[in-house]
N, C-alpha and C positions, 0 to 999 in steps of 0.2 A: 396185240396185233388186231387189225381190223378184220371183220368177217369177210370171207370170200363170197362173192355174189352167188346166189342160188342158181341163176339162169345164165346161159350163154347162147348167143345168136351165132350160128355157124353159116357163113356165107358160102353156099355151095351151088349157086345158080348160074355161074358164069359159063360162057360158051367154050372157053378154052381154045380160042382160035390160034393162039401162038403155039399151042402144043400139038396142032395137027401135023401129021395124020393120026397121031395116037388117040385123039379125041373125036375121031370121025364117028365112032360107035360106042363111046363110053364117056362118062363125065370126068373131067380133070381131077376132081377130088378122089376118084377111085383108082387113079393110076398108082402103081406100086413104086415105092422107093425103099430099097434095101429090104424087100420082102413084106412091106407093110403099106397099106393104103395111105395115100397122102393125107387125107383128112384125119386118119387115125393118129398120126403123129401129133395132132393138136387135141383131139378128143380124149385120148388116154390120159394126158396130164390134167385135163379139166376134171375128169371124173376122180382122179387121184386127189386133186385139190379140194374136192367136196361139192362140186357143182351137181345139182339134182335135176335140172331140166335143160334139155337142148331144144332150141328152136332152129330148125334147118330150113333154109329157103331152097327151092328146087325149080329148075327150068329144063336145061339140057339133060336128056336121059334121066328125067326125074324119077321114073319108076325104079331105076337102078340105085339111085342115091337113097330113095326112101327104103328100099329093101335092105340095103346095107346098114342104114342108120337104125332101123328097128331092132337090129340084133345087138345093140349096145346093152350091156348089163348094168344094173344098178342106177339107172337114170331114166327119167321120163323123156320121151322124144315126141315133139310136136313138129308139124310141117307148115310152112308158109308157101303156098302154091303160087309160083310165078310162071306157070306154063304159058299163059297168054302173052306175057311180055317181061323181059328182064328189067328190073326196076333200079339197078345200080346200087351203090353202097348206101345211099341215103334213102331212096324210095323203098328199098327192101326193109329198112327199119320202120319206116312209116307204115307199111302194110302189116308188118309183124307186131306192131306195138300192142295190140290187144292181147297177144299171146305172151308178151314179155313182162307185163305187170308194171308196177310203179317204181320198184326199187332198181338201183343201178345194176347193169348186166355187163358181162364180157361180150365183146364182139370180135369174132375170130375169122381171119382169112384162111383159106384152105390150100394155099399154094406156097406156104413157107412154114418152117419150124426151126426149133433150136436144138442144139446138142451140147452137153448131155440132155436128153429129152425127159426131164422130170417136171414136177409141179412147182418147183421153187419160184420161177419167174412169175407164175400166176399169183402165188401167195405174196410175193414182194410187191406186185402191182396193186393188189388189194390193200396191203399195208400202207402203201404210199398215197392211196386215194383218199382225199379229204373233200367231201361234197360241199363243204362250206367255202372252200377256196377254188374249186375247179368243177367244171361240168364234164370234162373228159380228161382222162389220163391215158397216154399212149406209151406202149413199150417201144423203145428206140434201140436199134442196132448200130453199133459202130461200123460204118461202111467199110472200114479196113479189116474187119473181122467177120467177113461174110463170104459166101459162095453163091454165084448166080445173080449177084446184084451189080449191074453195070452203070447205075444211075449216078447223078451228080450229088445225091443226098437230098433229103427232104426238109430237115429242120435244123435250126440253131437252138441250143438250150442254155438258159441263164442259170446262174448259181442258185436261184430260188426254185428251180424246176420248171418255170414257165418256158414255153417254146415259141419260136417265131418261124414262119415258113421261109424257105430259101428265097422265094420271090425272084428278083432279077440277079441275084448273086450267082457267080459261076459255079459254086459248089457249097455244100453244107456238110458237116461231119456226121449227121445222124440220119439213118433211114428208118422209116416207119416199119416196124417189125410185124405188122399184121395182127396185132392184139391191142385192144383198148377196153377201158371201162367207160360206159356212157350212161346218161340218164335218158331212158326211153321217151320221156315226155317231150324232150327237145324235138324228136322226130315225129311223135304222134300229132304234133301241131300242124304238120304239113299234109297236103293231099297225097294220096297214093298215086304217084306218077314217077317216071324215071328221073332221078337226080342224084348227083354225087354228094357224099358226106361233106364235101368242101363247101357246099352252100351253108351248112351249119358252122363249119370251122371258120369261114371267113368272117363270121360275126363274133365268134368266141375268141379267136386269136388276139385281136387288138385289145380286148378287155382283160387279157391275162387269165382267161378262164380255161385254158388248155395247158396241161403240164405233160412232161415226159419223164420216163424212168429208163435209165440205161440198162440194157440187157447184159447180164454177166454170163453170157454163153456165146458159142459160135452160132451163127445164123445162116440157114440155107434157104435161098429163094429158088423155087423150082418153076420157072416160067415158060420154058420151051424145051424141046428135045435135047439140046446140048446141055442145058442146065440139069436136066434129069440124069443124063449120063454122068455128069460131074458129081452130082449129089450121090448117086449110087456108088461111084468109085470112092468118094470121101467117106461115106458111111461104112462101107465094107472095110476100108483100110483102118478105120478107127473103131470098128466093132459095130455090128448092125444095130445093137441096142444102146448106142452111145448116148 
């Protein structure tokens, strides 16, 4: 089995506008789902999998996020301060690159998680990652095995694991599950400015340098107050520690 990355980038700087008014005075990653902070549903499995360093970007209610993240046990926590401007999913990695190091890292969204909430998907993703064949590998959720995801799907996946973006197609079977392994150098080459990771992806996808791994879990996307209510109901009905 391939080694699990030592470092994870936790994307916690978003404004959480779709979650208002719940995010008027708190950061979205700190909202509770089934009695547990949203970001903890991702961080706990990361630590269980063997991650030793968390790099957390902050913007909205940054002091709250930093105070919460400092309390994690058994892991080093560093912060990438985006108080001046939200840098989006690509710019955030460009700014944090000096903290991330040279080796591949996990990149984790904080508005979704899987259940049962264990470390196996992280280990499976690390095992499937082959840096000789791919620059990024994404965890993919079957859009019919999700809660809170109403989109048309993000990707098609070929038999060899390479993925293609939905593009102009009406729908695609796989949703990006908010977790991937990336090479920080890809983002370090860009200036620190707001840009989406898709700037990188649009170059990698046609080259077959992006792969996807199906998630063998139920996936919950918590994007707005209704999704939060639904996630709470689902988690409590299946056991809060599902």
